[in-house]
N, C-alpha and C positions, 0 to 999 in steps of 0.2 A: 504494499499500499504506500506508494511513493507518489505524492501529488506535486509538491513543490510549485514551481511557476510553470504550470501547464495550461493548456486550453481548458477553460472552465467547463465546457461541454463534455470534453473528454474525461475530465475528472468526475463529473457527475455520472457519466456512463460507467466508469470504473466502480464508483460507490454503489450504483444500482446493481451491477454484476456481483459485487461482494455480498450485498444483501440477499440477492437471489441464491447465491452459493450457500449462505448460512441457512436460508429456508430449506434448501435441498437436504442439508445435513440434519436439520431439525425433523424433517419429515422421515428421513431414514431412522433417526433415533426413536421417533414415535412409533413407527412400524415395527421396530425391534424391541419395543417395550423398555427402552432406556430413558424415555421421556413420557411423563404422564399427559393425559389429554388436557388436564387443567394447566399444566406448565406450558404445553404447546399453545393453548389459547392465549395465555398471557404473553407469550413470545410473539404470537401472530399479531396481537394488538400493537405491540411496540414496533414490529416489522412494518406494518401498514403505515404507521406514523412516519417512519423513516422513508418509505417509498413515496409517501405524499409530499414530504419535504423535497426530495429529489425532483419529483414532478413539478412542484411549484417553482423551484429554482430554474428548471429548464424553461418553464413558461416565462419567467421574468427575463431570462437571457434572450429568448426569442423575441419578446416584445421590445427589449432594449435595442436589439440589432436591426429593427425595422426603420 
């Protein structure tokens, strides 16, 4: 996770990819009973917030570039 002085859009896509990777791992843990449904639901709520922030930031960048 190295962002530094990069293109903000590329950094947001990297963050989004990392969040989706974490989701994939959480689903695998849920399926193998290493994560409870209650814990997964809590995680999913936080993940959704993170993805919404990324989406909102992308929207702001698109609007600013017009």
